[in-house]
C-alpha positions in Angstrom: 16.5 55.5 12.9 15.3 52.9 15.0 11.4 52.8 13.1 13.5 52.0 10.6 15.7 49.7 11.3 13.1 47.9 13.1 10.9 47.5 10.1 13.8 46.7 8.1 14.3 43.7 10.3 10.7 43.0 10.1 11.0 42.8 6.0 13.9 40.7 5.9 12.2 38.0 7.9 9.3 38.3 6.1 11.2 38.2 2.1 13.1 34.6 4.1 10.4 33.1 5.1 8.4 33.9 1.8 11.3 33.0 0.0 11.8 29.4 1.6 8.4 28.4 3.1 9.2 25.1 2.5 12.3 24.9 4.4 10.5 26.4 7.5 8.0 23.7 7.3 10.2 21.2 7.4 12.3 22.3 9.9 9.5 21.7 12.3 7.5 19.5 10.2 5.5 15.9 12.3 3.1 14.4 10.6 1.6 10.3 10.7 2.8 7.7 8.0 -0.3 5.0 8.3 1.0 1.4 7.7 -2.0 -1.3 8.4 -3.2 -4.6 10.1 -0.9 -6.1 12.4 0.7 -9.2 10.8 1.0 -7.4 7.4 4.1 -5.7 5.2 2.3 -2.1 5.5 3.1 -2.3 8.9 6.7 -3.8 8.9 6.9 -0.8 6.4 5.6 2.2 8.1 7.6 1.3 11.4 10.5 1.1 9.6 9.9 5.1 7.4 9.1 6.4 11.3 12.4 4.4 12.6 14.9 6.0 9.4 14.2 8.9 8.2 14.6 10.7 11.4 17.9 9.4 11.2 18.6 11.7 8.1 16.1 14.4 8.2 16.7 15.1 12.0 14.1 17.9 11.6 11.6 15.7 9.5 9.3 13.3 12.5 6.6 10.9 11.2 5.0 8.8 13.7 3.6 5.3 12.7 0.0 4.6 12.9 -2.2 1.2 12.4 -4.9 1.1 10.2 -7.4 -0.8 8.5 -4.5 -0.9 5.1 -4.7 0.3 1.8 -8.5 2.0 1.4 -8.4 3.6 5.1 -5.2 4.9 4.5 -6.8 6.6 1.1 -9.8 7.8 2.8 -7.9 9.2 6.4 -5.2 11.1 3.7 -8.0 12.4 2.1 -9.3 13.7 5.1 -6.4 15.3 6.2 -5.2 12.7 9.4 -2.4 11.0 7.7 0.5 12.9 5.9 1.7 9.7 3.7 0.1 6.0 4.1 0.4 3.0 1.9 -2.0 1.6 -1.0 -2.7 -0.8 -3.2 -2.2 1.0 -6.8 -5.5 0.3 -8.3 -7.6 1.6 -5.2 -5.7 4.8 -5.7 -6.8 4.4 -9.2 -10.0 4.2 -8.4 -10.5 6.7 -6.3 -8.4 9.7 -8.0 -11.0 8.6 -10.4 -14.0 8.3 -8.4 -14.7 4.7 -9.2 -14.5 3.7 -5.9 -18.1 4.3 -4.8 -21.6 4.3 -6.1 -21.9 8.1 -5.1 -18.6 8.7 -7.4 -16.7 10.4 -4.8 -12.8 11.5 -5.8 -10.2 11.8 -3.8 -7.8 14.3 -5.4 -6.3 15.6 -2.4 -4.3 11.9 -2.4 -0.8 12.1 -4.4 1.7 9.7 -5.7 5.1 8.8 -3.9 6.6 6.2 -5.5 5.9 2.4 -5.8 7.4 0.0 -3.5 6.7 -3.7 -4.0 4.0 -5.9 -5.8 0.7 -7.4 -3.5 -0.6 -10.8 -4.6 -3.4 -12.2 -4.1 -3.3 -15.3 -2.2 -6.2 -17.8 -1.6 -5.6 -20.4 0.9 -7.9 -22.9 2.1 -6.9 -26.5 3.6 -4.7 -28.7 1.6 -7.4 -31.5 1.8 -10.3 -29.6 1.2 -12.6 -30.1 -1.7 -12.8 -26.4 -2.8 -10.7 -26.3 -6.0 -12.2 -22.6 -6.9 -13.6 -19.8 -6.4 -17.2 -21.3 -7.3 -16.5 -23.8 -4.4 -16.6 -21.8 -1.6 -20.1 -20.0 -1.5 -21.5 -20.8 1.4 -18.4 -21.1 3.1 -16.5 -18.3 5.9 -13.6 -16.9 3.9 -11.5 -14.0 6.2 -10.6 -11.1 3.8 -9.1 -8.8 5.7 -9.5 -6.1 7.8 -12.7 -3.9 7.1 -11.3 -0.8 5.0 -8.2 -3.0 3.7 -6.9 -3.3 0.4 -7.7 -7.1 1.0 -10.9 -6.9 2.0 -11.8 -4.4 -0.9 -9.6 -6.3 -3.6 -11.7 -10.0 -2.6 -15.0 -7.6 -2.8 -14.5 -6.6 -6.3 -13.0 -10.3 -7.3 -16.0 -12.1 -6.0 -18.5 -9.5 -7.5 -17.2 -9.8 -10.4 -17.7 -13.7 -10.3 -21.3 -13.4 -9.0 -19.8 -14.7 -5.9 -20.0 -12.1 -3.5 -23.7 -12.4 -2.3 -23.2 -16.5 -1.8 -19.9 -16.4 0.4 -19.5 -15.4 4.1 -17.0 -12.6 4.8 -14.9 -12.6 7.5 -13.1 -9.6 8.5 -10.2 -10.3 10.1 -6.7 -8.9 9.5 -4.0 -11.6 8.6 -2.4 -12.4 11.9 -6.2 -13.1 13.9 -6.7 -15.0 10.2 -4.6 -17.4 10.3 -5.2 -18.2 13.8 -9.4 -18.3 12.5 -7.8 -21.0 10.1 -5.6 -22.9 12.7 -9.1 -23.3 14.7 -11.2 -24.0 11.8 -13.5 -21.5 12.4 -13.2 -20.0 8.6 -12.7 -22.7 5.8 -10.2 -19.9 3.5 -8.7 -16.5 3.8 -7.7 -14.1 1.4 -4.3 -12.2 1.6 -2.9 -9.4 -0.7 0.9 -9.2 0.2 4.5 -10.4 -1.2 5.0 -13.9 -0.6 6.0 -15.6 1.5 3.2 -14.2 3.5 4.2 -14.4 6.7 0.8 -15.2 8.2 -0.2 -17.8 5.5 3.6 -19.4 6.9 2.2 -19.4 10.4 -1.3 -21.0 9.4 0.4 -23.8 7.6 2.9 -24.6 10.2 0.3 -26.6 12.2 -2.3 -26.9 9.2 -1.5 -27.8 5.3 -2.7 -25.2 3.0 -2.7 -25.2 -0.3 -3.6 -21.8 -2.8 -6.2 -22.0 -5.1 -5.9 -21.0 -9.0 -8.0 -17.9 -9.1 -5.7 -16.3 -11.9 -7.7 -19.2 -14.3 -11.2 -17.9 -13.1 -10.1 -14.3 -13.4 -8.4 -14.5 -16.9 -11.4 -16.7 -18.2 -14.1 -14.3 -16.8 -12.0 -11.3 -18.3 -11.6 -9.9 -14.8 -8.0 -8.1 -16.4 -10.1 -6.3 -18.8 -12.3 -4.7 -16.3 -9.1 -4.0 -13.4 -5.4 -3.8 -14.2 -4.5 -6.4 -11.9 -1.6 -8.8 -13.1 -1.1 -11.7 -13.7 1.1 -13.7 -11.4 2.2 -17.4 -10.5 3.4 -18.0 -6.4 6.1 -20.9 -7.2 5.7 -24.5 -6.1 7.3 -25.1 -2.7 6.3 -21.1 -1.3 4.4 -22.8 1.4 5.7 -26.1 2.0 7.4 -28.8 -0.4 4.3 -30.5 -1.6 2.3 -26.6 -2.5 2.2 -27.2 -6.6 2.5 -23.5 -8.2 -0.3 -21.4 -8.4 -1.9 -18.2 -10.8 -3.3 -15.8 -9.4 -3.1 -11.6 -9.8 -0.8 -8.9 -7.9 -1.5 -5.4 -7.9 1.6 -2.9 -7.2 1.6 -1.3 -3.5 2.4 2.4 -3.4 3.5 4.7 -1.2 1.1 7.8 -0.8 0.8 11.4 1.1 -1.5 14.5 1.3 -1.7 17.5 -0.9 -1.3 19.6 2.2 2.5 18.0 2.9 4.9 20.8 2.1 6.8 19.7 -0.8 10.2 20.0 0.8 8.8 17.3 3.5 8.1 14.6 0.1 11.3 15.6 -1.4 13.2 15.1 1.4 11.7 11.7 2.7 11.7 10.2 -0.8 15.5 11.3 -0.8 16.0 9.4 2.3 13.9 6.5 1.4 15.5 5.9 -1.8 18.7 6.7 -0.8 21.3 3.4 -0.6 20.7 3.4 3.6 17.1 4.0 3.0 16.5 1.0 0.8 18.7 -1.3 3.0 16.1 -0.3 6.0 13.4 -1.1 3.9 14.7 -4.2 2.6 15.6 -5.6 5.9 11.9 -4.5 7.5 10.4 -6.9 4.9 11.9 -8.8 2.0 9.1 -7.5 -0.7 10.7 -4.4 -0.2 14.1 -5.3 -1.4 12.7 -4.7 -5.2 12.8 -1.3 -4.6 14.8 1.1 -6.0 15.3 3.9 -7.7 15.6 2.8 -11.3 11.8 1.4 -10.9 10.8 4.3 -8.3 7.5 5.0 -11.0 6.2 1.4 -11.7 3.0 0.9 -11.8 2.2 4.6 -10.2 -1.0 5.5 -11.0 -2.3 8.8 -9.7 -0.3 12.1 -10.0 2.8 12.7 -7.8 2.8 15.4 -5.3 5.3 18.1 -6.2 8.2 17.3 -4.0 8.4 13.6 -5.5 8.2 15.1 -8.5 11.3 16.9 -7.9 13.1 14.1 -6.8 12.3 11.9 -9.0 13.0 14.5 -11.4 17.0 15.1 -9.8 17.5 11.3 -10.2 16.7 11.7 -14.3 13.3 10.1 -14.5 11.1 11.0 -17.3 7.3 11.9 -15.2 5.0 10.7 -17.7 2.0 13.1 -18.8 -0.2 11.0 -16.4 2.0 11.4 -13.0 2.6 14.8 -13.6 1.3 17.2 -10.5 -1.8 19.2 -10.9 
């Protein structure tokens, strides 16, 4: 009788574990979310997530960690070092399809969670500079973001497209460091891809009047948009000082991604927390770029398949999952 009782208990426990593995995993889940360089929106978002999620999901702990940015997060998620991270949508698409490296490596452990906002390319020079186009930057030192960041990758992509990559002098600095170098005169320009106004550009413009280059014109004339899915965008006049004119440029979407290894229920609960009314308020408070986040646009410009946990969440919200975003 005792033996039968023990077997029954073990059997019941086993059935319980098999019936709800995600719930068991969620009950003790700890992971890392990759942010970005100091002074960027990625860092603000990752910190907000790490602080907010445990408030509503006490069994889930996410630690915000610094990173190089978009590409760094993609690689570290694919390697299993990070559970979640932020990246640019075009970077994610190229990584997923194997078009991000000369070797054609595919980062297919990457999964999408949802759309966060729009990241706008802003290429700043001094207001009194004679530089009026990207071509004028030949031979000039340009801060393009940390190595491995979405900023550095997008800058290289654009300058290569214009056959200028071998002529410009890229300097790999994060946004805050770039603003300081710009003020010191050690660089002639710096490139960011964030929501505007960028804190780094604002910081630089306090001591030095700046102007943004109209690189959107060159992007259109060179068929850049036909090759990459960037979106023509305008930075309004006066964004960085009353005298600054409007600027034509281009933008990418910022998305939250995760590893395919993260349990379904963990991703579902994280998505449910972030896109709740309280979660959206917390994220909007971290940076105004995230004020446009909503359930209605939760899949806007997402370019790779969803994690099953994210698909479950969006389906519950009444969102129709497009075929190209269906979990593999």
